[in-house]
SELOMAR-221303 format. One line per 2 residues: number of its first residue (from 1); their letters; for each residue y, z, x of C-alpha. Coordinates in steps of 0.02 Angstrom, whole numbers. Each point is the difference from the previous one (the first is absolute). Example, Ala and Ser with C-alpha at 12.3 -4.5 7.8 and 13.67 -1.06 7.14 Angstrom:
BEGIN
1 = AS = -225:390:615 ~ 172:-33:69
This chain:
BEGIN
1 = ML = 1042:-1140:-11 ~ -75:173:19
3 = KK = 145:49:111 ~ 130:-60:-126
5 = DS = -90:84:-146 ~ -14:163:95
7 = EN = 187:1:36 ~ 41:-33:-182
9 = IS = -119:133:-60 ~ 70:124:123
11 = RR = 178:-31:-60 ~ -49:10:-183
13 = DF = -98:160:29 ~ 146:75:92
15 = IN = 123:-43:-139 ~ -117:64:-136
17 = RA = -32:163:88 ~ 182:26:41
19 = GV = 45:-31:-182 ~ -129:122:-63
21 = MA = 60:132:120 ~ 180:-22:-54
23 = VA = -46:18:-184 ~ -108:151:36
25 = GA = 140:82:98 ~ 121:-23:-144
27 = LA = -124:69:-127 ~ -58:158:85
29 = PE = 16:67:178 ~ -173:78:-5
31 = LT = -82:-165:-47 ~ 46:-79:164
33 = SA = -87:135:102 ~ -151:39:-107
35 = SM = -53:-149:-103 ~ 56:-156:90
37 = QF = -133:-129:39 ~ 99:-58:151
39 = PR = 97:141:87 ~ 79:-135:108
41 = PM = -22:-187:21 ~ -138:-37:123
43 = KT = 55:-93:155 ~ -30:-188:8
45 = IR = -106:-29:155 ~ -8:-167:89
47 = IK = -159:-33:99 ~ 52:-79:165
49 = NV = -164:-4:97 ~ -185:15:-38
51 = DS = -156:13:107 ~ -183:42:-19
53 = NF = -155:46:97 ~ -172:71:-34
55 = ER = -133:109:80 ~ -187:-12:-30
57 = EP = -97:160:-25 ~ -191:3:4
59 = LN = -90:86:-144 ~ -168:76:-29
61 = PY = -68:-122:-131 ~ 68:43:-174
63 = RF = -113:-72:-135 ~ 62:-43:-174
65 = KG = 10:-150:-118 ~ -168:-57:67
67 = SA = 75:-25:174 ~ 76:98:144
69 = IT = 157:9:108 ~ -6:35:187
71 = DS = 177:-40:58 ~ 166:61:-68
73 = WQ = 164:-87:38 ~ 158:106:3
75 = AI = 144:-116:-46 ~ 170:53:66
77 = AM = 165:-70:-65 ~ 174:24:74
79 = LE = 161:-21:-100 ~ 170:10:84
81 = SE = 158:11:-102 ~ 168:-77:39
83 = SG = 62:175:43 ~ -129:10:140
85 = VK = -125:118:-83 ~ -181:-45:41
87 = KI = -145:64:-103 ~ -186:-26:23
89 = GI = -120:-3:-146 ~ -188:6:13
91 = GT = -141:-58:-112 ~ -189:2:11
93 = QG = -84:-161:-57 ~ -143:9:-125
95 = VL = -68:-175:-22 ~ -168:45:-78
97 = WS = 81:126:-117 ~ 143:-112:-58
99 = DS = -95:-165:-19 ~ -186:-6:37
101 = KV = -1:-191:-19 ~ 118:-19:149
103 = FA = -109:121:97 ~ -159:-95:-43
105 = GH = 77:-171:35 ~ 57:36:178
107 = SE = -46:98:154 ~ 67:178:-3
109 = SA = 134:-42:128 ~ 54:-157:-93
111 = GN = 19:97:-162 ~ 113:124:89
113 = AL = 98:-141:82 ~ 34:-78:-170
115 = MY = 69:162:-68 ~ 105:27:157
117 = AM = 72:-176:-21 ~ 59:52:-173
119 = SE = 88:154:71 ~ 86:-113:127
121 = RA = 50:-122:-138 ~ 80:142:-97
123 = LQ = 100:53:153 ~ 65:-177:26
125 = MV = 49:-6:-185 ~ 106:158:10
127 = KG = 84:-40:165 ~ 185:-34:-32
129 = TT = -7:68:-179 ~ 78:156:-73
131 = FS = -73:138:-108 ~ 54:167:-71
133 = DP = -163:50:-84 ~ -173:-16:81
135 = VK = -86:-13:-170 ~ 107:-152:-45
137 = LL = -32:-74:173 ~ -188:10:-29
139 = DD = 17:-79:-173 ~ 100:-143:76
141 = IL = -125:-45:137 ~ -170:37:-80
143 = PE = -19:-163:-99 ~ 34:-113:150
145 = VL = -109:103:117 ~ -142:-9:-127
147 = AY = 24:-190:-18 ~ -3:-19:189
149 = GK = -159:105:8 ~ -86:-111:-129
151 = KI = 43:-150:107 ~ -59:65:168
153 = TG = -159:83:-65 ~ -42:-153:-106
155 = NP = -29:120:-144 ~ 102:-41:-157
157 = DL = -60:164:-78 ~ 55:110:146
159 = RK = 21:176:-65 ~ 175:73:-8
161 = TF = -65:153:91 ~ -30:-108:154
163 = AL = 184:-47:4 ~ 56:179:-34
165 = NA = -112:62:141 ~ 83:-128:116
167 = LV = 171:65:-55 ~ -31:184:37
169 = CV = 70:-6:177 ~ 154:-96:-58
171 = DN = 30:115:-149 ~ -27:150:113
173 = AA = 134:-61:122 ~ 119:-40:-143
175 = WL = -11:178:-69 ~ 31:73:174
177 = LY = 149:-115:26 ~ 67:42:-174
179 = AQ = -19:187:39 ~ 96:-5:164
181 = EN = 136:-117:-61 ~ 32:117:-149
183 = NI = -17:162:101 ~ -155:54:-97
185 = DQ = -103:126:98 ~ -134:54:-125
187 = FD = -130:-88:-106 ~ 61:86:-160
189 = KL = 173:-76:26 ~ -80:-169:35
191 = IP = -78:-16:-174 ~ 115:-99:-117
193 = AA = 48:94:-159 ~ -101:-116:-111
195 = YK = -162:53:87 ~ 34:185:31
197 = PG = -88:68:-157 ~ -167:-73:55
199 = LS = 19:76:174 ~ 76:168:-42
201 = YK = -143:124:22 ~ -20:106:157
203 = HE = -180:43:41 ~ -26:136:131
205 = KV = -166:-77:46 ~ -72:-175:-8
207 = AS = -187:-29:1 ~ -60:-101:150
209 = IP = -131:-117:-73 ~ -121:-79:124
211 = SF = -86:-163:-47 ~ -184:-37:24
213 = SV = -55:-179:8 ~ -148:-73:-93
215 = GT = -163:62:75 ~ 65:169:61
217 = SA = -134:135:-2 ~ 15:149:-117
219 = ER = -21:109:155 ~ 161:-71:75
221 = IK = 93:33:-164 ~ -69:179:-4
223 = QA = 65:23:177 ~ 176:-47:-57
225 = AD = -12:123:-145 ~ -52:134:124
227 = EG = 157:-41:101 ~ 108:39:-152
229 = YF = 25:-172:-77 ~ -16:26:-188
231 = IM = 33:-174:-69 ~ -71:-152:85
233 = KL = 14:-185:-35 ~ -176:-67:-18
235 = KT = -19:-189:12 ~ -125:-74:-121
237 = GS = -38:-182:-38 ~ -141:-17:126
239 = AG = -38:-170:74 ~ -128:-112:-87
241 = TQ = -27:-62:-177 ~ 70:98:-147
243 = QE = -174:73:-31 ~ -20:51:183
245 = MI = 177:70:0 ~ -21:113:-152
247 = EK = -166:67:61 ~ 76:45:170
249 = DI = 156:74:-82 ~ -102:109:-118
251 = AF = -107:63:145 ~ 160:38:97
253 = LS = 74:97:-147 ~ -159:104:-15
255 = AV = -2:40:186 ~ 185:48:4
257 = HK = -12:110:-154 ~ -153:89:69
259 = AI = 88:29:167 ~ 172:62:-58
261 = GH = 1:12:-191 ~ -12:189:7
263 = YE = 144:24:124 ~ 154:94:-61
265 = TP = 185:-30:38 ~ 161:93:-42
267 = YT = 93:-165:-26 ~ -76:-55:-166
269 = QN = 19:84:-168 ~ -188:6:-29
271 = GK = -35:59:177 ~ -121:-143:35
273 = IP = 9:-140:127 ~ 67:-158:-84
275 = YY = -76:-172:32 ~ 110:-150:35
277 = FD = -95:-165:-3 ~ 71:-168:51
279 = AN = -101:-157:-37 ~ 134:-122:63
281 = GR = -32:-121:-144 ~ -186:-22:34
283 = YE = -61:33:-177 ~ -9:-162:-99
285 = KK = -35:76:-170 ~ 51:155:-95
287 = ET = -183:28:-45 ~ -43:23:184
289 = LL = 135:133:19 ~ -67:86:-156
291 = RF = -170:12:84 ~ 82:92:145
293 = LD = 91:118:-120 ~ -156:30:-104
295 = HA = -91:51:157 ~ 143:118:44
297 = KK = -21:83:-171 ~ -188:11:24
299 = IG = 15:96:165 ~ 149:108:-54
301 = AF = 129:-86:111 ~ 104:-85:-135
303 = DQ = 124:143:-27 ~ 39:4:187
305 = IA = 55:-182:6 ~ 189:12:21
307 = VI = 28:-186:11 ~ -85:-168:22
309 = EE = 111:-126:88 ~ -2:-189:-29
311 = PF = -177:-23:-66 ~ 32:-182:-51
313 = EE = 74:-158:72 ~ 180:-23:-51
315 = SN = -44:-147:-114 ~ -113:114:-103
317 = EA = 105:54:-149 ~ -125:127:-66
319 = FV = 77:151:-87 ~ -41:159:97
321 = GD = 84:131:-109 ~ -162:38:-92
323 = LG = -112:48:147 ~ 36:186:-9
325 = VR = 54:1:181 ~ 167:-34:85
327 = VA = 6:-176:72 ~ 134:-41:129
329 = AD = 81:-165:46 ~ 33:-34:183
331 = ES = 4:-177:71 ~ 14:-75:-175
333 = AH = 165:92:-27 ~ 93:-114:122
335 = TV = 169:15:-84 ~ 79:108:-135
337 = ED = -41:-135:-129 ~ -183:-1:53
339 = AA = -5:190:-9 ~ 67:-6:-179
341 = HR = -138:-123:-47 ~ -135:111:76
343 = IE = 66:147:-102 ~ -19:-107:-157
345 = LG = -182:-30:50 ~ -32:187:-2
347 = YS = 22:39:185 ~ 58:180:1
349 = AI = 46:24:183 ~ 79:-106:136
351 = AV = -36:8:186 ~ 168:-33:81
353 = KA = 21:-62:178 ~ 173:2:76
355 = IA = -91:-49:159 ~ -86:-153:-74
357 = KT = 111:-65:-141 ~ 170:53:73
359 = LS = 101:155:-39 ~ 114:-107:-110
361 = MT = -138:-56:-118 ~ -80:173:2
363 = MK = 160:81:-62 ~ 1:-118:-149
365 = IT = -183:34:-39 ~ 15:190:15
367 = QL = 149:-2:-118 ~ -92:-105:-130
369 = AY = -152:114:13 ~ 112:153:-21
371 = EK = 78:-73:-156 ~ -173:-46:-70
373 = KV = -70:171:48 ~ -134:-82:109
375 = PC = -41:105:155 ~ 9:-75:174
377 = FC = -73:44:168 ~ 18:-79:172
379 = AD = -139:-107:71 ~ -14:-55:181
381 = LT = -20:-167:89 ~ -71:77:159
383 = VN = 177:12:67 ~ 71:77:159
385 = PI = 67:180:7 ~ 183:-46:-31
387 = LV = -44:-98:-156 ~ -108:146:-58
389 = DW = 164:97:-12 ~ 87:-141:-94
391 = NK = -139:18:-128 ~ 8:190:8
393 = NV = 185:-2:-47 ~ -53:-85:-162
395 = AA = -158:104:-30 ~ 95:163:18
397 = RL = 124:-52:-136 ~ -118:-68:-132
399 = QP = -32:101:-158 ~ -161:105:10
401 = FP = -161:-94:-33 ~ -96:67:-151
403 = GM = -120:137:49 ~ 74:18:176
405 = TV = 120:128:72 ~ 58:-101:153
407 = GL = 64:-175:35 ~ -130:-133:42
409 = QE = -2:-118:148 ~ -142:-99:73
411 = TN = 11:-14:188 ~ -145:-71:100
413 = GH = 77:-62:162 ~ -70:146:99
415 = QY = -174:-57:-54 ~ 13:-184:44
417 = YK = 127:-28:141 ~ -88:9:168
419 = NW = 165:52:82 ~ 69:116:-135
421 = EK = 59:133:123 ~ 97:-132:99
423 = LM = 84:-56:-162 ~ 44:181:-37
425 = TF = 106:4:158 ~ 112:-136:-75
427 = HP = 50:116:-144 ~ 177:64:33
429 = KK = -42:169:-79 ~ -181:13:56
431 = EG = 12:190:15 ~ 62:19:-180
433 = SW = -92:129:-105 ~ -38:-134:-129
435 = VR = -72:-135:115 ~ -181:56:17
437 = TQ = -123:47:-138 ~ -33:187:-12
439 = KG = -157:47:-99 ~ 9:-154:-109
441 = VY = 187:1:-35 ~ 167:-45:78
443 = LT = 129:139:-4 ~ 153:-83:-74
445 = DA = 112:148:36 ~ 190:16:12
447 = SF = 1:-82:172 ~ -92:-152:-69
449 = YA = 135:-29:-132 ~ 142:41:120
451 = ES = -63:-126:128 ~ -69:-128:-126
453 = GG = -167:8:88 ~ 82:-78:154
455 = IL = 11:-175:-76 ~ 189:-16:26
457 = TP = -16:47:184 ~ -25:-146:121
459 = SK = -166:-17:90 ~ 25:-24:187
461 = HY = -157:-108:14 ~ 56:-127:-130
463 = EE = 182:3:57 ~ -52:-47:177
465 = MF = -87:-157:-64 ~ 170:-77:-39
467 = ET = 109:68:139 ~ 6:-157:106
469 = TH = -3:-127:-143 ~ 182:-6:-52
């Protein structure tokens, strides 16, 4: 059924686009070159073969959501087209981040295995089908992959983000296949016209934001500031009861502000270090968050809070537009529809994750946010170095975040992967000027944009995993 629908859609799209082009050509020659949504019909690609694999990477324990992860699965998907082009997409699995109930209900390995099974299911669904637009392909398969996930996890309320996370490797491969089949060699040319406005900026630098798990000492955070990091993701929502949590969080805020509150940076308009707190939905009531904010005012830290991310569980519909501080949606903004709802609830920033919710869904969300004048920044999922550059391609093109003079991207893999330097060797452009953090920022220079951060270049390591399969 999917195959038949895809063929029909492809034909209809082709006819529509061809018709529009013909009309435009008759009306004005300049229209065809400058203003056309579709300079040429995109090729219809038939997926002939699929395959998958995964690698396990040990982590230093990363504590958040009242728990911790110690093992990261790298899911790898292969798509081969009828014309013989093979592309490999990668994804990092984030079970605790995307659905803490699945994480709590299984061993860590079993939770990862369930997500990997959903990636494999998606690959089997697309085998033998055609597509001409990766965004449409994702839309077509997401509902069934989510339904399958609900079945195998035994969780009827499985979060959409869990399914999107499972689809990252498949979506990643689809974009690479789409690029090669249509002779697209740069990320800017990859972005469909409908989503270009939201990804049209060109930052020369992107902040490299480390992430510190619950319980990190203020001394360790000061050390990072001394190394040049000027904005850091600080995990709050300490383990324990709500009363225990808020007391620990307030003590943490006091210690951090005492340690680095006086530091200066050239990358903010007020010259002060900004605070970025992420509670990962641990606060049950708005009143508890207000206690945290009142304490920030009391110690003089309130004006340095740039953003507080996901203070409440997704089911908490509390309005947050009256807190006097910017509140960001992350895992609750699964889809573009969910992001629109969060904006209605007063959320005034969105943490976007091309590496956790797919590039396809991220493009939709960044465009909506652009139209609603809601700033975005890129958050991490403790991903590998290649996926860091998938995220960086988005971060470098987002409109400036209020009060900041550079793009914003959280990246914490170097802190938590035990074998980070080994993973760096898999990056096809590992010597690129933009790959490593330099004094708290990535240099997104002309070579970064010319080479798309290396994401369109095959990685020898991942290619070799599928050499003998087909």
